[in-house]
N, CA, C and O atoms as a Tripos MOL2 file, in Angstrom:
@<TRIPOS>MOLECULE
protein
  264   263    66     0     0
PROTEIN
NO_CHARGES

@<TRIPOS>ATOM
      1 N          13.6170   -2.6410  -12.3590 N.3       1 MET1
      2 CA         14.3380   -2.1580  -11.1900 C.3       1 MET1
      3 C          13.7280   -2.7880   -9.9330 C.2       1 MET1
      4 O          12.5490   -2.5750   -9.6490 O.2       1 MET1
      5 N          14.4990   -3.5420   -9.1970 N.am      2 ALA2
      6 CA         14.0030   -4.3210   -8.0650 C.3       2 ALA2
      7 C          13.4870   -3.4300   -6.9360 C.2       2 ALA2
      8 O          12.4380   -3.7160   -6.3590 O.2       2 ALA2
      9 N          14.2030   -2.3640   -6.6160 N.am      3 ASN3
     10 CA         13.8180   -1.4990   -5.5020 C.3       3 ASN3
     11 C          13.2060   -0.1980   -5.9910 C.2       3 ASN3
     12 O          13.6050    0.8850   -5.5650 O.2       3 ASN3
     13 N          12.2490   -0.3090   -6.8730 N.am      4 GLU4
     14 CA         11.6270    0.8820   -7.4350 C.3       4 GLU4
     15 C          10.8330    1.6340   -6.3710 C.2       4 GLU4
     16 O          10.0580    1.0410   -5.6200 O.2       4 GLU4
     17 N          11.0370    2.9320   -6.3200 N.am      5 ILE5
     18 CA         10.3380    3.7970   -5.3710 C.3       5 ILE5
     19 C           9.1880    4.4770   -6.1000 C.2       5 ILE5
     20 O           9.3570    5.0190   -7.1930 O.2       5 ILE5
     21 N           8.0200    4.4380   -5.4770 N.am      6 LEU6
     22 CA          6.8110    5.0060   -6.0680 C.3       6 LEU6
     23 C           6.3890    6.2750   -5.3340 C.2       6 LEU6
     24 O           6.6740    6.4480   -4.1490 O.2       6 LEU6
     25 N           5.7120    7.1520   -6.0550 N.am      7 THR7
     26 CA          5.1220    8.3560   -5.4610 C.3       7 THR7
     27 C           3.7170    8.0340   -4.9760 C.2       7 THR7
     28 O           3.1920    6.9520   -5.2390 O.2       7 THR7
     29 N           3.1170    8.9690   -4.2740 N.am      8 ILE8
     30 CA          1.7410    8.7810   -3.7950 C.3       8 ILE8
     31 C           0.7880    8.5800   -4.9740 C.2       8 ILE8
     32 O          -0.1400    7.7750   -4.8980 O.2       8 ILE8
     33 N           1.0200    9.3100   -6.0560 N.am      9 ARG9
     34 CA          0.1680    9.1780   -7.2440 C.3       9 ARG9
     35 C           0.2880    7.7750   -7.8360 C.2       9 ARG9
     36 O          -0.7150    7.1610   -8.2000 O.2       9 ARG9
     37 N           1.5100    7.2770   -7.9290 N.am     10 GLU10
     38 CA          1.7310    5.9440   -8.4950 C.3      10 GLU10
     39 C           1.1280    4.8450   -7.6200 C.2      10 GLU10
     40 O           0.5740    3.8740   -8.1340 O.2      10 GLU10
     41 N           1.2370    4.9990   -6.3030 N.am     11 VAL11
     42 CA          0.6310    4.0190   -5.4020 C.3      11 VAL11
     43 C          -0.8870    4.0630   -5.5160 C.2      11 VAL11
     44 O          -1.5440    3.0210   -5.5290 O.2      11 VAL11
     45 N          -1.4400    5.2580   -5.5990 N.am     12 ALA12
     46 CA         -2.8920    5.3940   -5.7530 C.3      12 ALA12
     47 C          -3.3500    4.7090   -7.0420 C.2      12 ALA12
     48 O          -4.3640    4.0110   -7.0490 O.2      12 ALA12
     49 N          -2.6150    4.9050   -8.1170 N.am     13 GLU13
     50 CA         -2.9600    4.2640   -9.3910 C.3      13 GLU13
     51 C          -2.8350    2.7470   -9.2740 C.2      13 GLU13
     52 O          -3.6960    2.0110   -9.7560 O.2      13 GLU13
     53 N          -1.7700    2.2840   -8.6370 N.am     14 LEU14
     54 CA         -1.5400    0.8580   -8.4730 C.3      14 LEU14
     55 C          -2.6710    0.2020   -7.6770 C.2      14 LEU14
     56 O          -3.1290   -0.8890   -8.0170 O.2      14 LEU14
     57 N          -3.1100    0.8720   -6.6240 N.am     15 LEU15
     58 CA         -4.1660    0.3360   -5.7640 C.3      15 LEU15
     59 C          -5.5690    0.6850   -6.2630 C.2      15 LEU15
     60 O          -6.5640    0.2390   -5.6930 O.2      15 LEU15
     61 N          -5.6410    1.4800   -7.3270 N.am     16 LYS16
     62 CA         -6.9250    1.9170   -7.9030 C.3      16 LYS16
     63 C          -7.7650    2.6620   -6.8720 C.2      16 LYS16
     64 O          -8.9580    2.4060   -6.7110 O.2      16 LYS16
     65 N          -7.0990    3.6070   -6.1660 N.am     17 ILE17
     66 CA         -7.7750    4.4350   -5.1740 C.3      17 ILE17
     67 C          -7.4490    5.9030   -5.4380 C.2      17 ILE17
     68 O          -6.5310    6.2230   -6.1920 O.2      17 ILE17
     69 N          -8.2050    6.7720   -4.8130 N.am     18 ASN18
     70 CA         -7.9880    8.2080   -4.9160 C.3      18 ASN18
     71 C          -6.6950    8.5840   -4.1860 C.2      18 ASN18
     72 O          -6.3400    7.9550   -3.1890 O.2      18 ASN18
     73 N          -6.0000    9.5970   -4.6750 N.am     19 GLU19
     74 CA         -4.7640   10.0400   -4.0270 C.3      19 GLU19
     75 C          -4.9940   10.4620   -2.5730 C.2      19 GLU19
     76 O          -4.1530   10.2010   -1.7130 O.2      19 GLU19
     77 N          -6.1290   11.1120   -2.2960 N.am     20 LYS20
     78 CA         -6.4220   11.5200   -0.9190 C.3      20 LYS20
     79 C          -6.5440   10.3070   -0.0120 C.2      20 LYS20
     80 O          -6.1100   10.3430    1.1390 O.2      20 LYS20
     81 N          -7.1310    9.2390   -0.5240 N.am     21 THR21
     82 CA         -7.2490    8.0000    0.2480 C.3      21 THR21
     83 C          -5.8660    7.4140    0.4980 C.2      21 THR21
     84 O          -5.5890    6.9290    1.5950 O.2      21 THR21
     85 N          -5.0010    7.4530   -0.5010 N.am     22 ALA22
     86 CA         -3.6330    6.9410   -0.3490 C.3      22 ALA22
     87 C          -2.8830    7.7540    0.7080 C.2      22 ALA22
     88 O          -2.1690    7.1840    1.5320 O.2      22 ALA22
     89 N          -3.0400    9.0830    0.6920 N.am     23 TYR23
     90 CA         -2.4140    9.9330    1.7110 C.3      23 TYR23
     91 C          -2.8840    9.5260    3.1060 C.2      23 TYR23
     92 O          -2.0750    9.3740    4.0210 O.2      23 TYR23
     93 N          -4.1930    9.3520    3.2610 N.am     24 LYS24
     94 CA         -4.7540    9.0010    4.5700 C.3      24 LYS24
     95 C          -4.2350    7.6480    5.0320 C.2      24 LYS24
     96 O          -3.8430    7.5030    6.1900 O.2      24 LYS24
     97 N          -4.2250    6.6560    4.1500 N.am     25 LEU25
     98 CA         -3.7260    5.3210    4.5100 C.3      25 LEU25
     99 C          -2.2570    5.3800    4.9280 C.2      25 LEU25
    100 O          -1.8530    4.7320    5.8930 O.2      25 LEU25
    101 N          -1.4680    6.1570    4.2000 N.am     26 ALA26
    102 CA         -0.0440    6.2890    4.5200 C.3      26 ALA26
    103 C           0.1380    6.9950    5.8630 C.2      26 ALA26
    104 O           0.9140    6.5460    6.7050 O.2      26 ALA26
    105 N          -0.5750    8.0910    6.0560 N.am     27 ALA27
    106 CA         -0.4570    8.8720    7.2900 C.3      27 ALA27
    107 C          -0.8990    8.0520    8.5050 C.2      27 ALA27
    108 O          -0.3600    8.2180    9.6000 O.2      27 ALA27
    109 N          -1.8720    7.1780    8.3090 N.am     28 ASP28
    110 CA         -2.3740    6.3270    9.3940 C.3      28 ASP28
    111 C          -1.5240    5.0760    9.5880 C.2      28 ASP28
    112 O          -1.7880    4.2760   10.4850 O.2      28 ASP28
    113 N          -0.5100    4.9090    8.7530 N.am     29 GLY29
    114 CA          0.3570    3.7330    8.8630 C.3      29 GLY29
    115 C          -0.2750    2.4600    8.3520 C.2      29 GLY29
    116 O           0.1710    1.3650    8.6970 O.2      29 GLY29
    117 N          -1.3120    2.5840    7.5310 N.am     30 LYS30
    118 CA         -2.0140    1.4030    7.0320 C.3      30 LYS30
    119 C          -1.3940    0.8330    5.7660 C.2      30 LYS30
    120 O          -1.6310   -0.3260    5.4250 O.2      30 LYS30
    121 N          -0.6060    1.6350    5.0680 N.am     31 ILE31
    122 CA          0.1940    1.1160    3.9610 C.3      31 ILE31
    123 C           1.6480    1.4960    4.2390 C.2      31 ILE31
    124 O           1.9200    2.5680    4.7790 O.2      31 ILE31
    125 N           2.5820    0.6170    3.8680 N.am     32 PRO32
    126 CA          3.9890    0.8710    4.1760 C.3      32 PRO32
    127 C           4.5790    1.9740    3.2930 C.2      32 PRO32
    128 O           4.5720    1.8700    2.0670 O.2      32 PRO32
    129 N           5.0770    3.0070    3.9200 N.am     33 GLY33
    130 CA          5.6830    4.1020    3.1780 C.3      33 GLY33
    131 C           6.5790    4.9260    4.0890 C.2      33 GLY33
    132 O           6.6690    4.6750    5.2910 O.2      33 GLY33
    133 N           7.2320    5.9020    3.5050 N.am     34 PHE34
    134 CA          8.1130    6.7760    4.2730 C.3      34 PHE34
    135 C           8.1080    8.1480    3.6220 C.2      34 PHE34
    136 O           7.7730    8.2950    2.4470 O.2      34 PHE34
    137 N           8.4830    9.1470    4.4030 N.am     35 LYS35
    138 CA          8.5140   10.5120    3.8890 C.3      35 LYS35
    139 C           9.9410   10.9290    3.5720 C.2      35 LYS35
    140 O          10.8780   10.6220    4.3090 O.2      35 LYS35
    141 N          10.0800   11.6280    2.4690 N.am     36 VAL36
    142 CA         11.3520   12.2290    2.0730 C.3      36 VAL36
    143 C          11.0500   13.7010    1.8210 C.2      36 VAL36
    144 O          10.3560   14.0510    0.8660 O.2      36 VAL36
    145 N          11.5730   14.5470    2.6800 N.am     37 GLY37
    146 CA         11.3370   15.9770    2.5210 C.3      37 GLY37
    147 C           9.8730   16.3520    2.4870 C.2      37 GLY37
    148 O           9.4830   17.2800    1.7770 O.2      37 GLY37
    149 N           9.0570   15.6410    3.2490 N.am     38 GLY38
    150 CA          7.6330   15.9540    3.3130 C.3      38 GLY38
    151 C           6.7830   15.2550    2.2690 C.2      38 GLY38
    152 O           5.5580   15.3730    2.2910 O.2      38 GLY38
    153 N           7.4070   14.5310    1.3570 N.am     39 SER39
    154 CA          6.6680   13.8090    0.3190 C.3      39 SER39
    155 C           6.6980   12.3080    0.5930 C.2      39 SER39
    156 O           7.7430   11.7520    0.9290 O.2      39 SER39
    157 N           5.5530   11.6640    0.4480 N.am     40 TRP40
    158 CA          5.4790   10.2250    0.6670 C.3      40 TRP40
    159 C           6.1320    9.4680   -0.4770 C.2      40 TRP40
    160 O           6.0070    9.8370   -1.6450 O.2      40 TRP40
    161 N           6.8370    8.3910   -0.1100 N.am     41 ARG41
    162 CA          7.4430    7.4850   -1.0790 C.3      41 ARG41
    163 C           7.1810    6.0600   -0.6110 C.2      41 ARG41
    164 O           7.0270    5.8020    0.5830 O.2      41 ARG41
    165 N           7.1340    5.1430   -1.5690 N.am     42 PHE42
    166 CA          6.7860    3.7610   -1.2850 C.3      42 PHE42
    167 C           7.6660    2.8240   -2.0960 C.2      42 PHE42
    168 O           7.9290    3.0630   -3.2750 O.2      42 PHE42
    169 N           8.1130    1.7630   -1.4550 N.am     43 ASP43
    170 CA          8.8880    0.7390   -2.1360 C.3      43 ASP43
    171 C           7.9050   -0.2160   -2.8170 C.2      43 ASP43
    172 O           7.0280   -0.7800   -2.1630 O.2      43 ASP43
    173 N           8.0540   -0.3930   -4.1260 N.am     44 ARG44
    174 CA          7.1120   -1.2180   -4.8910 C.3      44 ARG44
    175 C           7.0020   -2.6240   -4.3000 C.2      44 ARG44
    176 O           5.9030   -3.1720   -4.2130 O.2      44 ARG44
    177 N           8.1300   -3.2120   -3.8920 N.am     45 GLN45
    178 CA          8.1120   -4.5700   -3.3470 C.3      45 GLN45
    179 C           7.3580   -4.6320   -2.0220 C.2      45 GLN45
    180 O           6.6360   -5.5930   -1.7580 O.2      45 GLN45
    181 N           7.5280   -3.6070   -1.1940 N.am     46 GLU46
    182 CA          6.7870   -3.5680    0.0770 C.3      46 GLU46
    183 C           5.2910   -3.4470   -0.1610 C.2      46 GLU46
    184 O           4.4960   -4.0710    0.5430 O.2      46 GLU46
    185 N           4.9030   -2.6530   -1.1440 N.am     47 ILE47
    186 CA          3.4820   -2.5190   -1.4800 C.3      47 ILE47
    187 C           2.9480   -3.8540   -1.9970 C.2      47 ILE47
    188 O           1.8470   -4.2630   -1.6310 O.2      47 ILE47
    189 N           3.7190   -4.5330   -2.8420 N.am     48 ALA48
    190 CA          3.3030   -5.8450   -3.3640 C.3      48 ALA48
    191 C           3.1350   -6.8440   -2.2200 C.2      48 ALA48
    192 O           2.1770   -7.6160   -2.2100 O.2      48 ALA48
    193 N           4.0550   -6.8350   -1.2610 N.am     49 SER49
    194 CA          3.9610   -7.7320   -0.1030 C.3      49 SER49
    195 C           2.7480   -7.3850    0.7500 C.2      49 SER49
    196 O           2.0650   -8.2750    1.2560 O.2      49 SER49
    197 N           2.4810   -6.0920    0.9080 N.am     50 TRP50
    198 CA          1.3310   -5.6380    1.6810 C.3      50 TRP50
    199 C           0.0390   -6.1210    1.0340 C.2      50 TRP50
    200 O          -0.8630   -6.6000    1.7210 O.2      50 TRP50
    201 N          -0.0480   -5.9950   -0.2940 N.am     51 ILE51
    202 CA         -1.2340   -6.4580   -1.0180 C.3      51 ILE51
    203 C          -1.4190   -7.9590   -0.7940 C.2      51 ILE51
    204 O          -2.5290   -8.4140   -0.5200 O.2      51 ILE51
    205 N          -0.3430   -8.7210   -0.9080 N.am     52 LYS52
    206 CA         -0.4140  -10.1770   -0.7180 C.3      52 LYS52
    207 C          -0.9110  -10.5190    0.6860 C.2      52 LYS52
    208 O          -1.7570  -11.3980    0.8480 O.2      52 LYS52
    209 N          -0.3820   -9.8220    1.7060 N.am     53 ARG53
    210 CA         -0.8270  -10.0650    3.0850 C.3      53 ARG53
    211 C          -2.3110   -9.7640    3.2490 C.2      53 ARG53
    212 O          -3.0390  -10.5230    3.8890 O.2      53 ARG53
    213 N          -2.7540   -8.6570    2.6700 N.am     54 LYS54
    214 CA         -4.1590   -8.2770    2.7850 C.3      54 LYS54
    215 C          -5.0660   -9.3170    2.1380 C.2      54 LYS54
    216 O          -6.1080   -9.6630    2.6930 O.2      54 LYS54
    217 N          -4.6790   -9.8120    0.9790 N.am     55 VAL55
    218 CA         -5.4620  -10.8450    0.2860 C.3      55 VAL55
    219 C          -5.5210  -12.1080    1.1490 C.2      55 VAL55
    220 O          -6.5820  -12.7110    1.3020 O.2      55 VAL55
    221 N          -4.3740  -12.5020    1.7110 N.am     56 GLU56
    222 CA         -4.3220  -13.6950    2.5660 C.3      56 GLU56
    223 C          -5.1880  -13.5200    3.8130 C.2      56 GLU56
    224 O          -5.8910  -14.4470    4.2160 O.2      56 GLU56
    225 N          -5.1400  -12.3330    4.4230 N.am     57 GLU57
    226 CA         -5.9620  -12.0600    5.6050 C.3      57 GLU57
    227 C          -7.4370  -12.1850    5.2770 C.2      57 GLU57
    228 O          -8.2010  -12.7630    6.0500 O.2      57 GLU57
    229 N          -7.8430  -11.6450    4.1320 N.am     58 GLN58
    230 CA         -9.2480  -11.7040    3.7530 C.3      58 GLN58
    231 C          -9.6670  -13.1390    3.4410 C.2      58 GLN58
    232 O         -10.7860  -13.5390    3.7620 O.2      58 GLN58
    233 N          -8.7820  -13.9110    2.8220 N.am     59 GLN59
    234 CA         -9.1010  -15.3060    2.5240 C.3      59 GLN59
    235 C          -9.2350  -16.1140    3.8070 C.2      59 GLN59
    236 O         -10.1110  -16.9730    3.9070 O.2      59 GLN59
    237 N          -8.3730  -15.8470    4.7950 N.am     60 LYS60
    238 CA         -8.4670  -16.5330    6.0790 C.3      60 LYS60
    239 C          -9.7820  -16.1720    6.7660 C.2      60 LYS60
    240 O         -10.4300  -17.0250    7.3720 O.2      60 LYS60
    241 N         -10.1650  -14.9170    6.6650 N.am     61 GLY61
    242 CA        -11.4390  -14.4730    7.2430 C.3      61 GLY61
    243 C         -12.6200  -15.1860    6.6270 C.2      61 GLY61
    244 O         -13.5840  -15.5070    7.3220 O.2      61 GLY61
    245 N         -12.5570  -15.4380    5.3240 N.am     62 LYS62
    246 CA        -13.6250  -16.1480    4.6300 C.3      62 LYS62
    247 C         -13.6560  -17.6030    5.0510 C.2      62 LYS62
    248 O         -14.7270  -18.1970    5.1690 O.2      62 LYS62
    249 N         -12.4580  -18.1940    5.2850 N.am     63 ASP63
    250 CA        -12.3770  -19.5870    5.7160 C.3      63 ASP63
    251 C         -13.0540  -19.7740    7.0780 C.2      63 ASP63
    252 O         -13.6710  -20.8100    7.3280 O.2      63 ASP63
    253 N         -12.9380  -18.7760    7.9530 N.am     64 VAL64
    254 CA        -13.5520  -18.8440    9.2870 C.3      64 VAL64
    255 C         -15.0650  -18.7890    9.1680 C.2      64 VAL64
    256 O         -15.7780  -19.4260    9.9440 O.2      64 VAL64
    257 N         -15.5570  -18.0260    8.1940 N.am     65 ASP65
    258 CA        -17.0170  -17.8690    8.0190 C.3      65 ASP65
    259 C         -17.6810  -19.1400    7.5160 C.2      65 ASP65
    260 O         -18.8800  -19.3300    7.7240 O.2      65 ASP65
    261 N         -16.9360  -20.0020    6.8650 N.am     66 HIS66
    262 CA        -17.5520  -21.2050    6.2720 C.3      66 HIS66
    263 C         -17.3650  -22.4210    7.0950 C.2      66 HIS66
    264 O         -17.8280  -23.4980    6.7200 O.2      66 HIS66
@<TRIPOS>BOND
     1     1     2 1
     2     2     3 1
     3     3     4 2
     4     3     5 am
     5     5     6 1
     6     6     7 1
     7     7     8 2
     8     7     9 am
     9     9    10 1
    10    10    11 1
    11    11    12 2
    12    11    13 am
    13    13    14 1
    14    14    15 1
    15    15    16 2
    16    15    17 am
    17    17    18 1
    18    18    19 1
    19    19    20 2
    20    19    21 am
    21    21    22 1
    22    22    23 1
    23    23    24 2
    24    23    25 am
    25    25    26 1
    26    26    27 1
    27    27    28 2
    28    27    29 am
    29    29    30 1
    30    30    31 1
    31    31    32 2
    32    31    33 am
    33    33    34 1
    34    34    35 1
    35    35    36 2
    36    35    37 am
    37    37    38 1
    38    38    39 1
    39    39    40 2
    40    39    41 am
    41    41    42 1
    42    42    43 1
    43    43    44 2
    44    43    45 am
    45    45    46 1
    46    46    47 1
    47    47    48 2
    48    47    49 am
    49    49    50 1
    50    50    51 1
    51    51    52 2
    52    51    53 am
    53    53    54 1
    54    54    55 1
    55    55    56 2
    56    55    57 am
    57    57    58 1
    58    58    59 1
    59    59    60 2
    60    59    61 am
    61    61    62 1
    62    62    63 1
    63    63    64 2
    64    63    65 am
    65    65    66 1
    66    66    67 1
    67    67    68 2
    68    67    69 am
    69    69    70 1
    70    70    71 1
    71    71    72 2
    72    71    73 am
    73    73    74 1
    74    74    75 1
    75    75    76 2
    76    75    77 am
    77    77    78 1
    78    78    79 1
    79    79    80 2
    80    79    81 am
    81    81    82 1
    82    82    83 1
    83    83    84 2
    84    83    85 am
    85    85    86 1
    86    86    87 1
    87    87    88 2
    88    87    89 am
    89    89    90 1
    90    90    91 1
    91    91    92 2
    92    91    93 am
    93    93    94 1
    94    94    95 1
    95    95    96 2
    96    95    97 am
    97    97    98 1
    98    98    99 1
    99    99   100 2
   100    99   101 am
   101   101   102 1
   102   102   103 1
   103   103   104 2
   104   103   105 am
   105   105   106 1
   106   106   107 1
   107   107   108 2
   108   107   109 am
   109   109   110 1
   110   110   111 1
   111   111   112 2
   112   111   113 am
   113   113   114 1
   114   114   115 1
   115   115   116 2
   116   115   117 am
   117   117   118 1
   118   118   119 1
   119   119   120 2
   120   119   121 am
   121   121   122 1
   122   122   123 1
   123   123   124 2
   124   123   125 am
   125   125   126 1
   126   126   127 1
   127   127   128 2
   128   127   129 am
   129   129   130 1
   130   130   131 1
   131   131   132 2
   132   131   133 am
   133   133   134 1
   134   134   135 1
   135   135   136 2
   136   135   137 am
   137   137   138 1
   138   138   139 1
   139   139   140 2
   140   139   141 am
   141   141   142 1
   142   142   143 1
   143   143   144 2
   144   143   145 am
   145   145   146 1
   146   146   147 1
   147   147   148 2
   148   147   149 am
   149   149   150 1
   150   150   151 1
   151   151   152 2
   152   151   153 am
   153   153   154 1
   154   154   155 1
   155   155   156 2
   156   155   157 am
   157   157   158 1
   158   158   159 1
   159   159   160 2
   160   159   161 am
   161   161   162 1
   162   162   163 1
   163   163   164 2
   164   163   165 am
   165   165   166 1
   166   166   167 1
   167   167   168 2
   168   167   169 am
   169   169   170 1
   170   170   171 1
   171   171   172 2
   172   171   173 am
   173   173   174 1
   174   174   175 1
   175   175   176 2
   176   175   177 am
   177   177   178 1
   178   178   179 1
   179   179   180 2
   180   179   181 am
   181   181   182 1
   182   182   183 1
   183   183   184 2
   184   183   185 am
   185   185   186 1
   186   186   187 1
   187   187   188 2
   188   187   189 am
   189   189   190 1
   190   190   191 1
   191   191   192 2
   192   191   193 am
   193   193   194 1
   194   194   195 1
   195   195   196 2
   196   195   197 am
   197   197   198 1
   198   198   199 1
   199   199   200 2
   200   199   201 am
   201   201   202 1
   202   202   203 1
   203   203   204 2
   204   203   205 am
   205   205   206 1
   206   206   207 1
   207   207   208 2
   208   207   209 am
   209   209   210 1
   210   210   211 1
   211   211   212 2
   212   211   213 am
   213   213   214 1
   214   214   215 1
   215   215   216 2
   216   215   217 am
   217   217   218 1
   218   218   219 1
   219   219   220 2
   220   219   221 am
   221   221   222 1
   222   222   223 1
   223   223   224 2
   224   223   225 am
   225   225   226 1
   226   226   227 1
   227   227   228 2
   228   227   229 am
   229   229   230 1
   230   230   231 1
   231   231   232 2
   232   231   233 am
   233   233   234 1
   234   234   235 1
   235   235   236 2
   236   235   237 am
   237   237   238 1
   238   238   239 1
   239   239   240 2
   240   239   241 am
   241   241   242 1
   242   242   243 1
   243   243   244 2
   244   243   245 am
   245   245   246 1
   246   246   247 1
   247   247   248 2
   248   247   249 am
   249   249   250 1
   250   250   251 1
   251   251   252 2
   252   251   253 am
   253   253   254 1
   254   254   255 1
   255   255   256 2
   256   255   257 am
   257   257   258 1
   258   258   259 1
   259   259   260 2
   260   259   261 am
   261   261   262 1
   262   262   263 1
   263   263   264 2
@<TRIPOS>SUBSTRUCTURE
     1 MET1         2 RESIDUE 1 A MET
     2 ALA2         6 RESIDUE 1 A ALA
     3 ASN3        10 RESIDUE 1 A ASN
     4 GLU4        14 RESIDUE 1 A GLU
     5 ILE5        18 RESIDUE 1 A ILE
     6 LEU6        22 RESIDUE 1 A LEU
     7 THR7        26 RESIDUE 1 A THR
     8 ILE8        30 RESIDUE 1 A ILE
     9 ARG9        34 RESIDUE 1 A ARG
    10 GLU10       38 RESIDUE 1 A GLU
    11 VAL11       42 RESIDUE 1 A VAL
    12 ALA12       46 RESIDUE 1 A ALA
    13 GLU13       50 RESIDUE 1 A GLU
    14 LEU14       54 RESIDUE 1 A LEU
    15 LEU15       58 RESIDUE 1 A LEU
    16 LYS16       62 RESIDUE 1 A LYS
    17 ILE17       66 RESIDUE 1 A ILE
    18 ASN18       70 RESIDUE 1 A ASN
    19 GLU19       74 RESIDUE 1 A GLU
    20 LYS20       78 RESIDUE 1 A LYS
    21 THR21       82 RESIDUE 1 A THR
    22 ALA22       86 RESIDUE 1 A ALA
    23 TYR23       90 RESIDUE 1 A TYR
    24 LYS24       94 RESIDUE 1 A LYS
    25 LEU25       98 RESIDUE 1 A LEU
    26 ALA26      102 RESIDUE 1 A ALA
    27 ALA27      106 RESIDUE 1 A ALA
    28 ASP28      110 RESIDUE 1 A ASP
    29 GLY29      114 RESIDUE 1 A GLY
    30 LYS30      118 RESIDUE 1 A LYS
    31 ILE31      122 RESIDUE 1 A ILE
    32 PRO32      126 RESIDUE 1 A PRO
    33 GLY33      130 RESIDUE 1 A GLY
    34 PHE34      134 RESIDUE 1 A PHE
    35 LYS35      138 RESIDUE 1 A LYS
    36 VAL36      142 RESIDUE 1 A VAL
    37 GLY37      146 RESIDUE 1 A GLY
    38 GLY38      150 RESIDUE 1 A GLY
    39 SER39      154 RESIDUE 1 A SER
    40 TRP40      158 RESIDUE 1 A TRP
    41 ARG41      162 RESIDUE 1 A ARG
    42 PHE42      166 RESIDUE 1 A PHE
    43 ASP43      170 RESIDUE 1 A ASP
    44 ARG44      174 RESIDUE 1 A ARG
    45 GLN45      178 RESIDUE 1 A GLN
    46 GLU46      182 RESIDUE 1 A GLU
    47 ILE47      186 RESIDUE 1 A ILE
    48 ALA48      190 RESIDUE 1 A ALA
    49 SER49      194 RESIDUE 1 A SER
    50 TRP50      198 RESIDUE 1 A TRP
    51 ILE51      202 RESIDUE 1 A ILE
    52 LYS52      206 RESIDUE 1 A LYS
    53 ARG53      210 RESIDUE 1 A ARG
    54 LYS54      214 RESIDUE 1 A LYS
    55 VAL55      218 RESIDUE 1 A VAL
    56 GLU56      222 RESIDUE 1 A GLU
    57 GLU57      226 RESIDUE 1 A GLU
    58 GLN58      230 RESIDUE 1 A GLN
    59 GLN59      234 RESIDUE 1 A GLN
    60 LYS60      238 RESIDUE 1 A LYS
    61 GLY61      242 RESIDUE 1 A GLY
    62 LYS62      246 RESIDUE 1 A LYS
    63 ASP63      250 RESIDUE 1 A ASP
    64 VAL64      254 RESIDUE 1 A VAL
    65 ASP65      258 RESIDUE 1 A ASP
    66 HIS66      262 RESIDUE 1 A HIS
């Protein structure tokens, strides 16, 4: 399913982080998500794009250090 929607638990598992950390990141706007009736939901493709951007940012940071 191309536009699969994930729960906070599924995003936490995907990112290998605690659910409380996922809640905090979402609430702070640090990971892309939206609320439906008070519950956080995440588009799998947006999370994948976010991960890719973060990896690229960190690699660019390493390039500056060398």
